[in-house]
Steps between C-alpha positions, in 0.01 A plus 500: 500500500688268258623288790157463648368405162766238460428358843127472405591304195736279690266423772224394247774291324581333826134425573480322155828310562394375847156382374689247281704356776437154667655599819644836632761503770505811717838574650582763758864585554707306749445573869197693383336797660140606505524683174631208303256241669204731491546561126539143423191389713292789342601377157390154601149638565504645139596160365208347705263747328636378163473132620875459418690233701787640706721439808698729720873398543793663679859387481549574865297459812233757579506673848206420729430870520310474176272219607214762513503559122181347340590206284850447642410138586497423118891519504652180346828333587537370140350651182304275274654368172261683264601858558502706180514849656698639792407840651762654719412784741710779656841373364740729338698212337458129435760413774269647765223239414760224436331479155766283334463247777126497472504461123729207520209310672323485165586330173392802306576848596186682614402838358603758759298814602682744721278753714694744708551867596873537542697740286776245523304235325692304225203419297575130499150380407352412161249755598576783755255707683739738687341825627782695673256778602299254695538500890502112516463194290143454641425840362608376157267199533218736603572698171476171316162410657368843418599460130351150488189605706570223756270499801699556817365296800572591862768226514677616202486859617656386821791337316549813284476740790755286688775568247406861460534567874830299518664702203368848617595432864124528580488823293812642682778494247566674163301220315179643659398682187164623399445168311586303806247680716234475209563123464490443872166679525353297218625171668331598829186565308530148359509360852880478571536423871775730610510403882612150440774626261641749752473237795697254296751729343564762751362405850610126521861409543684208678651575828843422355451764235396764756819434702709542194321829415564610843872427480518681160317804632727517801789543244342765310757780430444838325780647288554856639588633154316282244187461713485139420381240755669158492486177685611138480339160506718201476430170328602327827224685690245397245607143514502488887147651510378264212362776287504563123572819298136543473464547886733795494375655180355859566758584745659757275176685482 
């Protein structure tokens, strides 16, 4: 299709632009999930293969849940001064990555590359790879790697699969398309480790979070006419249990 051809041209243009950069800053959205982080970390592996200096930076703290992601220890608290390109991941708008605040750290505004899959994306980058048909941003990065013939290691595959599983609800929501299943299968063949991903994202929760989940489930009500189930979690309960939004994500599923 025309759109596919345009994306192929754009991906090659991004590869050319990145090769010229002294330093690339990889930026997931604030309070990042596994899709945003996994995409950024996988992209870092691509930059390693091109021998391009890069750093991973986030405007907000990253939840301990994601400590299993390969390469997460590369996260920096302050980006270096020589950043020439910023790549954002999984953010529909510049505010979601606090881009203005990050750009203010540099004397010259860096070139912005926006990689995402949300239909609501505002195309805020100087280059935008936004594939709304993709099930996750990690699936978009996978497409980029396929186009550029980038070798996918087991560590990179684990990062990509983490995002894919997150955004498809472990292949249990409408995003679980034929493409999602095909990409997931390919990543497993590349050596992605699905068990650590599921253990970290689905089977490990703080006791405080489990208690709040219990209270939320005890309040579950089904509307007799609309067939809609609702419940409530209060900010006070989250504060008392010392849990974050990330600890209660997935409850709606």
